[in-house]
C-alpha positions in Angstrom: -4.8 -29.0 1.8 -1.7 -31.2 2.3 -1.8 -32.6 -1.3 -2.6 -29.3 -3.0 1.0 -28.8 -4.1 1.0 -32.2 -5.7 -2.3 -31.5 -7.5 -0.8 -28.1 -8.7 2.3 -29.9 -10.0 0.1 -32.4 -11.9 -1.8 -29.7 -13.5 1.4 -27.9 -14.7 2.8 -31.2 -16.0 -0.4 -32.0 -17.9 -0.4 -28.6 -19.5 3.2 -29.0 -20.5 2.8 -32.5 -22.0 -0.5 -32.1 -23.8 -0.6 -28.5 -24.9 2.6 -26.4 -24.7 5.1 -29.1 -25.8 3.0 -29.8 -28.9 2.6 -26.2 -30.0 5.9 -24.5 -29.4 9.7 -24.8 -29.9 11.9 -25.6 -26.9 13.0 -22.0 -26.4 9.4 -20.6 -26.6 8.2 -23.5 -24.4 10.7 -22.6 -21.7 9.6 -18.9 -21.7 6.0 -20.0 -21.4 6.7 -22.4 -18.6 8.6 -19.7 -16.8 5.8 -17.2 -17.2 2.7 -19.3 -16.7 2.8 -19.4 -12.8 3.3 -15.6 -12.8 0.3 -15.1 -15.2 -1.8 -17.3 -12.9 -0.6 -15.4 -9.8 -1.5 -12.1 -11.5 -5.1 -13.3 -12.2 -5.4 -14.3 -8.5 -4.0 -11.0 -7.4 -6.6 -9.2 -9.5 -9.4 -11.0 -7.9 -8.0 -10.7 -4.4 -7.4 -6.9 -4.9 -11.0 -6.3 -6.0 -12.4 -8.5 -3.2 -10.2 -6.6 -0.7 -11.3 -3.2 -2.1 -15.0 -4.3 -1.8 -14.4 -5.4 1.8 -12.6 -2.2 2.7 -15.4 0.0 1.2 -18.0 -2.0 3.1 -16.0 -1.5 6.4 -15.6 2.2 5.8 -19.3 2.8 5.0 -20.4 0.7 7.9 -18.2 2.7 10.3 -19.6 5.9 8.9 -23.2 4.7 9.3 -22.6 3.5 12.9 -21.0 6.8 14.0 -23.5 8.9 12.2 -26.3 7.2 14.1 -24.6 7.2 17.5 -21.5 9.4 17.7 -20.8 8.3 21.3 -20.3 4.8 20.1 -16.8 5.8 19.0 -15.6 5.9 22.6 -16.4 2.2 23.1 -16.1 0.7 19.7 -13.0 2.5 18.4 -10.7 1.4 21.2 -12.1 -2.1 20.9 -11.4 -2.2 17.2 -7.8 -1.0 17.8 -7.4 -3.8 20.4 -8.8 -6.5 18.1 -6.6 -5.3 15.1 -3.5 -5.3 17.2 -4.2 -8.6 18.9 -4.7 -10.4 15.6 -1.3 -9.2 14.5 0.4 -9.8 17.8 -0.9 -13.3 18.2 -0.8 -14.7 14.6 1.5 -12.7 12.4 3.6 -9.8 13.8 4.9 -9.1 10.3 1.4 -8.2 9.2 1.4 -4.9 11.1 1.6 -1.5 9.4 1.8 -0.8 5.7 3.3 -3.9 4.1 5.7 -2.2 1.7 8.7 -2.3 4.1 8.1 -6.0 4.6 8.2 -6.6 0.8 11.4 -4.5 0.6 13.0 -6.6 3.4 11.8 -9.9 1.8 13.4 -8.9 -1.6 16.7 -8.2 0.2 16.4 -11.6 1.9 15.6 -13.5 -1.3 19.1 -14.6 -2.0 19.9 -18.3 -1.8 21.3 -18.1 1.7 18.3 -16.4 3.4 15.3 -16.9 1.1 13.8 -19.5 3.6 13.3 -16.6 6.0 11.0 -14.7 3.8 8.0 -16.8 5.0 8.0 -14.7 8.2 7.3 -11.6 6.1 5.3 -13.0 3.2 3.1 -16.0 3.8 -0.6 -16.8 3.3 -1.0 -16.6 7.1 0.4 -13.0 7.1 -1.8 -12.1 4.1 -5.0 -13.3 5.9 -4.1 -11.6 9.1 -3.4 -8.5 7.1 -6.9 -8.4 5.7 -8.6 -9.2 9.0 -6.6 -6.7 11.1 -7.0 -3.8 8.6 -10.7 -4.4 8.2 -11.2 -4.5 12.0 -9.3 -1.2 12.4 -11.2 0.5 9.6 -14.5 -0.6 11.1 -13.5 1.2 14.2 -12.8 4.4 12.3 -9.0 3.9 11.8 -7.4 6.4 9.4 -5.7 3.8 7.1 -5.5 2.7 3.5 -5.4 -0.6 1.7 -2.8 0.0 -1.0 0.3 -1.0 1.1 -1.4 -4.0 2.5 -2.5 -5.1 -1.0 1.2 -5.0 -2.1 2.2 -7.2 0.7 -0.7 -9.6 0.1 0.1 -9.8 -3.6 3.8 -10.5 -2.9 2.7 -13.3 -0.6 0.5 -14.8 -3.3 3.4 -14.7 -5.8 5.8 -16.2 -3.3 3.5 -19.0 -2.5 2.8 -19.9 -6.2 6.5 -19.6 -7.0 7.3 -22.1 -4.2 4.6 -24.6 -5.3 6.2 -25.1 -8.7 7.4 -28.7 -9.2 11.1 -29.6 -9.2 12.7 -29.2 -12.6 10.1 -26.6 -13.7 12.0 -23.6 -15.3 11.6 -20.7 -12.9 12.2 -17.1 -12.6 14.1 -16.1 -9.5 12.5 -15.7 -6.1 13.5 -12.0 -6.1 11.7 -11.4 -9.3 8.6 -13.2 -8.0 8.4 -10.7 -5.0 9.2 -7.7 -7.1 6.5 -8.7 -9.7 4.0 -9.4 -7.0 4.4 -5.9 -5.5 4.0 -4.2 -8.9 0.9 -6.3 -9.7 -0.6 -5.4 -6.3 -0.2 -1.7 -6.7 -1.5 -1.7 -10.2 -4.6 -3.7 -9.2 -5.2 -1.6 -6.1 -5.2 1.8 -7.8 -5.9 0.7 -11.4 -2.5 2.4 -12.2 -0.3 0.1 -14.3 2.3 2.7 -15.0 2.4 3.5 -11.3 3.0 -0.2 -10.5 6.0 -0.3 -12.9 7.5 3.0 -11.7 7.0 1.9 -8.1 9.1 -1.2 -8.6 12.0 0.8 -10.2 11.9 3.6 -7.7 11.0 1.9 -4.4 11.2 -1.9 -4.4 14.5 -2.8 -6.0 17.8 -1.6 -7.2 18.2 -4.4 -9.8 18.7 -3.5 -13.5 15.4 -3.2 -15.2 16.3 -5.7 -17.9 16.3 -8.5 -15.3 12.6 -8.3 -14.6 10.9 -6.0 -17.1 8.9 -8.6 -18.9 7.7 -10.3 -15.7 6.6 -7.0 -14.2 5.0 -5.7 -17.4 3.0 -8.9 -18.0 1.9 -9.2 -14.3 0.8 -5.6 -14.1 -1.2 -5.9 -17.3 -2.9 -9.2 -16.3 -3.7 -8.1 -12.7 -5.0 -4.8 -13.9 -7.1 -6.3 -16.7 -8.5 -8.8 -14.2 -9.5 -6.0 -11.8 -11.0 -4.0 -14.8 -13.0 -7.1 -15.9 -14.8 -7.0 -12.6 -15.0 -3.3 -11.8 -14.9 -1.9 -15.4 -12.4 0.7 -16.7 -12.7 3.0 -13.7 -10.5 5.8 -12.5 -9.7 5.9 -8.8 -10.6 9.6 -8.6 -12.6 10.3 -11.8 -12.0 13.3 -14.2 -11.6 16.5 -12.2 -11.4 19.8 -14.2 -7.8 21.0 -14.1 -6.3 24.1 -15.7 -2.6 23.5 -16.1 -1.1 26.9 -15.5 2.5 27.8 -16.3 4.4 31.0 -16.1 4.4 32.8 -12.8 1.8 30.4 -11.4 4.6 27.8 -11.2 5.9 29.8 -8.2 2.7 29.0 -6.4 3.0 25.3 -7.4 6.6 25.2 -6.0 5.6 26.9 -2.7 2.7 24.5 -2.1 4.9 21.5 -3.0 7.6 22.6 -0.5 5.0 23.1 2.3 3.2 19.8 1.6 6.5 17.9 1.2 7.7 19.2 4.5 4.4 18.2 6.2 4.7 14.7 4.7 8.3 14.4 6.0 7.2 15.5 9.5 4.4 12.9 9.4 7.0 10.2 8.6 9.2 11.5 11.4 6.3 11.4 13.8 5.4 7.8 13.0 9.0 6.8 13.5 9.3 8.6 16.8 6.0 7.1 18.1 7.2 3.6 17.0 10.5 4.1 18.9 8.7 5.5 22.0 6.2 2.5 22.0 9.1 0.0 22.1 9.7 1.2 25.7 6.6 -0.7 26.8 7.7 -4.3 27.2 4.9 -5.9 29.2 1.6 -7.0 27.7 -0.4 -4.8 30.0 1.6 -1.7 28.9 1.2 -2.5 25.2 -2.5 -3.1 25.7 -2.9 0.3 27.5 -1.0 2.0 24.6 -3.3 0.5 22.0 -6.5 1.4 23.9 -5.1 4.9 24.5 -4.6 5.4 20.7 -8.1 4.1 20.0 -9.6 6.4 22.7 -7.8 9.5 21.4 -8.9 8.8 17.8 -12.5 8.4 19.1 -12.2 11.8 20.7 -11.0 13.3 17.4 -13.8 11.5 15.4 -16.4 12.8 17.9 -15.0 16.4 17.6 -14.7 16.7 13.8 -17.2 14.1 12.6 -16.8 11.2 10.2 -14.3 13.0 8.0 -11.8 12.5 10.7 -12.0 8.7 10.1 -11.4 6.3 7.3 -9.3 6.4 4.1 -10.1 10.0 3.1 -11.1 9.2 -0.4 -14.5 10.8 -0.1 -12.8 14.0 1.0 -10.6 14.0 -2.1 -13.6 13.6 -4.3 -15.4 16.4 -2.6 -12.5 18.8 -2.9 -12.0 17.9 -6.6 -15.6 17.9 -7.7 -17.7 19.9 -5.2 -15.2 22.4 -3.8 -17.4 24.9 -1.9 -14.8 26.3 0.4 -16.4 24.7 3.5 -13.6 22.4 4.6 -12.8 23.4 8.2 -9.2 24.5 9.0 -8.8 21.9 11.7 -9.5 18.9 9.5 -5.9 18.6 8.4 -4.3 18.5 11.9 -7.1 16.1 12.9 -6.4 13.7 10.1 -2.6 14.1 10.6 -3.1 13.0 14.2 -5.5 10.3 13.2 -3.0 8.8 10.8 -0.3 8.8 13.5 -2.6 7.2 16.1 -3.9 4.5 13.7 -0.5 3.5 12.4 1.0 3.5 16.0 -1.8 1.3 17.3 0.1 -1.7 16.0 -2.6 -3.1 13.7 -2.4 -3.5 9.9 -3.1 -0.5 7.6 -1.4 1.5 4.9 -0.6 5.2 4.5 -0.8 5.8 0.7 -4.5 6.8 0.4 -4.5 8.6 3.7 -1.4 10.6 2.7 -3.1 11.6 -0.5 -6.2 12.8 1.3 -4.1 14.7 3.9 -2.2 16.4 1.1 -5.4 17.3 -0.7 -6.8 18.9 2.5 -3.6 20.9 3.1 -3.4 22.0 -0.5 -7.0 23.2 -0.5 -6.4 25.2 2.7 -3.3 26.8 1.2 -5.1 27.7 -2.0 -7.9 29.4 0.0 -5.4 31.1 2.3 -3.7 32.5 -0.8 -7.0 33.4 -2.4 -6.2 31.3 -5.4 -9.1 31.4 -7.9 -11.5 28.5 -7.8 -10.5 27.3 -11.3 -6.9 26.9 -10.2 -7.5 25.0 -7.0 -7.9 21.6 -8.4 -4.3 21.8 -9.8 -3.0 22.8 -6.4 -5.0 19.9 -4.8 -3.3 17.4 -7.1 0.1 19.0 -6.6 -0.3 18.8 -2.8 -1.4 15.1 -3.0 1.8 14.3 -4.9 4.0 16.4 -2.6 2.6 15.1 0.7 2.9 11.5 -0.5 6.4 12.2 -1.7 7.3 13.7 1.7 6.2 10.5 3.4 7.5 7.8 1.1 10.2 9.6 -1.0 9.0 8.2 -4.3 8.3 11.4 -6.3 7.9 9.7 -9.7 5.6 7.1 -8.3 3.5 9.7 -6.6 3.2 11.8 -9.7 2.3 8.9 -12.0 -0.2 7.5 -9.5 -2.1 10.9 -9.3 -1.8 11.3 -13.0 -3.4 7.8 -13.7 -6.0 8.3 -11.0 -7.4 11.4 -12.6 -6.3 11.1 -16.3 -5.1 14.7 -16.2 -2.1 14.4 -18.6 -2.1 18.2 -19.1 -0.7 18.6 -15.6 2.1 16.1 -15.8 4.9 18.6 -15.7 3.4 20.4 -12.7 3.0 17.1 -10.9 6.6 16.0 -11.7 7.9 19.4 -10.6 6.0 19.2 -7.3 7.3 15.7 -6.6 10.9 16.9 -7.2 10.5 19.9 -4.9 8.9 17.8 -2.2 11.7 15.3 -2.4 14.3 18.0 -2.0 12.7 19.6 1.1 11.9 16.2 2.7 15.5 15.1 2.4 16.5 18.0 4.6 14.3 16.6 7.4 15.6 13.0 7.0 17.9 11.7 4.2 16.3 8.2 4.5 12.8 7.4 3.6 10.1 6.2 6.0 10.1 2.8 4.3 13.8 2.4 4.5 13.8 2.9 8.2 11.1 0.3 8.7 12.7 -2.1 6.2 15.8 -2.1 8.4 13.7 -3.0 11.4 12.0 -5.8 9.7 15.3 -7.2 8.5 16.6 -7.3 12.0 13.3 -8.8 13.3 13.3 -11.5 10.6 16.9 -12.5 11.1 16.3 -12.8 14.8 13.6 -15.4 14.3 14.5 -19.1 14.8 15.5 -20.7 11.5 12.6 -22.6 10.0 12.8 -26.4 9.6 15.1 -27.6 6.8 13.4 -27.0 3.4 11.4 -29.8 2.0 11.4 -30.7 -1.7 9.3 -28.5 -3.8 6.7 -31.1 -4.6 5.8 -31.9 -1.0 6.0 -28.2 -0.2 5.2 -26.6 3.2 1.8 -26.5 4.8 -0.5 -24.2 3.0 -0.6 -21.6 5.9 3.1 -21.8 6.8 
């Protein structure tokens, strides 16, 4: 592995000398040389995102099968899975815990010339590998987590690594653009939502002017998405639900559901932040271990009480509500999954909240529709609206949430209702906390990273750092 950066540099030099230099003018050649590493990274991200999705699906189905066959297994296996997930992060990569999006936001902020060497603490191949192992371990134990935030951190780590391996003198895009582009490619490949990846960058990851990175982001999103589609086919994350896009007085119902779900999402974010703050009181290893095992044991109790729908990503629940809505979703499923998300995230392992927030919103929206005796043909619209609203309440990215749900379902007829719900949810969530969940966590990761000992003085780009950092 030690000479892999040298081999990589030789490949780039050969391509430049024997192919690119002969076919293009100097100006076009420079653009191609700048873009080629990003295109290569985008292909890698596409393959990694698909592999991670397959691994995640296997872990979720395996956990369902185990607990279906022997429900009492949860009381032993779930706390153990929580402990393994947390221990992997604690021992090998503390920055791999949680979602991954705040880490990317913090790394982008640290990517200036004076601090960029510190981004390895947040985004390295070691962090990416631990992220995968920890999240899969947690999901095997029934953790209520998603893979989308982790995919974004993993993708940004891949882009950062490839950007750093470029030989000296090679025309490069900035480190900041590399991280931004990696995050967009990761989201696009994870959800098969290219527009969502682009909007996510503009709304959440960066405050830079779009002109600085638009071509890099566009090309990375397209290549990563096409790579994933080449393996999985042109799939939709949630299929084609039947949606009747009502207007007129029905918009009052849409607004009311959006406000309630946005408030619920904001309260979840507040709960996660409070639990994180409370957990920091436990300084000793024994206290932290007891906390992790306690979170696992409580989740096991929830899973035993409500069944397998109290575990996992929640995607099967969304599909059932959208395509087989028979009115049999129990009232207690939403509070159970709300608590499950809080316990899983607070256990200290790796795992995201995008997919689980969408499923929690879908459950709450369906419950509100049944409570208000909304006709069955209108419930799917309210389920989609509630998904957008709850996710917006948690992450405060209304346009990203609306575009993601739009692309997941291909229901363009409902775009105005989805955008309206995101706007309403953003407004009510801001009353609970003016700052987003990710902004709070980003600040913590910035402090944590800056408190780390400075890494050894940077080596020249050809020699490069060890592959695992």
